[in-house]
N, C-alpha and C positions, 0 to 999 in steps of 0.2 A: 176175924183176920185173914190176910191173904197175903201169898207168895208169888213173887216171883220167879219160875222157875227155869230151869234146865236141865238136860241133861249131858254129860261132856268127860271126856277122857282130861284126864292131868297129866301133864308132862314128867317127864325124869329131870332131877336134877342136871344131869348133862346136858340135855337138849335145850332146857329153858335159858342155861346159858349160853347155849351157841345161841340161839333166837336171839337175847336181849345181846349179843355181841353187836348184830346185825341193824341196829334200831341205830342209825346215823345215816346222816343224806338228803334228810326232807325237811331242812328249817320249817319250823308253824306245826309239824306234825305231831298230835296228841298221842304220845306213846304209850301205851300199857303197861301197867308193872308189873313186874315178874311175878308176883302170884297171882295176878289178872290173863296167864296165858295158856290154854286150853285148845283141844278141839271139841268142837261143840258136836256134837250129836242128834240132840233134837230138841228147838226151843216152847216150849210148854207157855209160856206168856202167865199172865199173872191168874193163878187160881186160889181158891178159898179151901180151906184148911182139909175139909173132909176129901174134896176132889186132889189134893194133893199126896193123901192116903192113900187115897184108890191106886194114885198112878204108881209108889211107892211099891206097895204091891204088886201090881203087872209089871213093874220093871227087879223086881226081886223075883218073876219068873225067866228071868233073861238066862237061857241055857248058849255059853259060847266056850270052847278051849280061848285059853291066851296065843294071842299072839305078836311077832315081831313087827315093827314099823318105823320108818321114818320120817321126817320134814323131807320136803323137796323140790326146787323153783321159789317162783312169788308170782305176785300179781294184785289187783286194783280190782274194789268194787267203785263201778257209777261211772265207766269210761272214759268219755274226755272229759266230763267233770267229775272227778275222782274223790271218795268218800271216803273210803278206807283202804291200807295197805297190809298185804298179808303174804306168811308163807304158805305154801301147800305141802299136800301131803300124800304120799306114795299113794297108788289108789287099788289099796289091798282088799279083797274079797270080804274076807274077816268084818275087817273095819265098814266094808257097806252093809253089811251083815247085822252087823251091832246095831248103825242107825238104823237100818230096816225093823230091827226089834223092839228098840224106843220109840219108835211111830208107831207101832202095834200097839205098843203098851199106851200110848197116849187116846188110841181111838177105844180098847176095854175100859178107858177110865174115863169115857165120854168127854175127852178134848180136843177141840178144834185147832189143828196144825195148818202151819204154810205147805202149799202142795208143790211148791218149786224145789226142783231137782237137788239134793244133797251134793253139797260141793265141801269135800273138808280141806281145814282151813286154820290155821292160828295167824288172829288179827293182831298187828304191832300195833296198826297205829290208825286211829281217825283223822281224818285231816277236814280243815278249816276251808274255804271258799277262798281264800289267798294264798293257798299252794301251788308253786309252781309245776306246771303241768311237766314240764320238762326234768324237773328233780324226780319227780316220782319215774316217768317212763328210765331215768337212769336207774333208780332204787331196782325197778325190774330187770332191767339189763345186768344187772351187776350179780343179782341172786339167782338170775334163769338156772345158772350151775350150783346150784346151793345143795348142797345135800348135809341133812345130818345126823349124826352118828344111831344105830339103831337101836329101839329100847323097847322093852317089852309091855306090853297092854295085859296088865293081869286082874285090870280093875276100872269100874267106870262110879262116878257121882254123879247126884243131884246136887246141884247148887241151887242156891236162893242168891237174887240179886238184889240187893241195899244201896236206893238213891243216896249221895249226898248230900249235905246245903250246899256247896260250894261248887265248883267246878271240878272238883276232883273225878277221879272215876268211882263207877261205883265200889262195892265191896260184895265179894262174893265168898258165899261160904259153904261149906259142906254139909249138906243136911242128910245123905245116906250115902253109902259108899256101895256099891258091889261087887262084891270077887266073880271075878269070870272062872267058867270050872266048866267042863264038857259036860 
């Protein structure tokens, strides 16, 4: 059996509420359910059970003190043909270090990962081809100065992603929780 897995930070209840309140203004957007909101640290892809166990062991070695973070700003992926809209994340050195350690864990477990630069964000919606680009632009402008309440990052998770048969969003399940500690 194999699992599609990724490491991510859960959002606090307050910040998830704030993010959900901003999910408006772009008709035909496929808004993510509240329970799927997270900040991805590293996407590992489809892995066999043995590799997931090795990854779990490597992630368990991550050492970092808890830190405060907040969401800020908004953006899109896909440029002139947008495919997703997101809320940005404060560029915090501890967050970047945590993402780097999650990538290092992948290398230790022999997992090949994407090499593109890490851009921390919370995906709010995936977009259909028919979405009006002007609506996406207005969404970005409206949330350009968005700033969430701060929240404490004191743990991260290894999630598995399960495709559903219908066109509903994937189901994300926490496989392991890793407390942050110095």
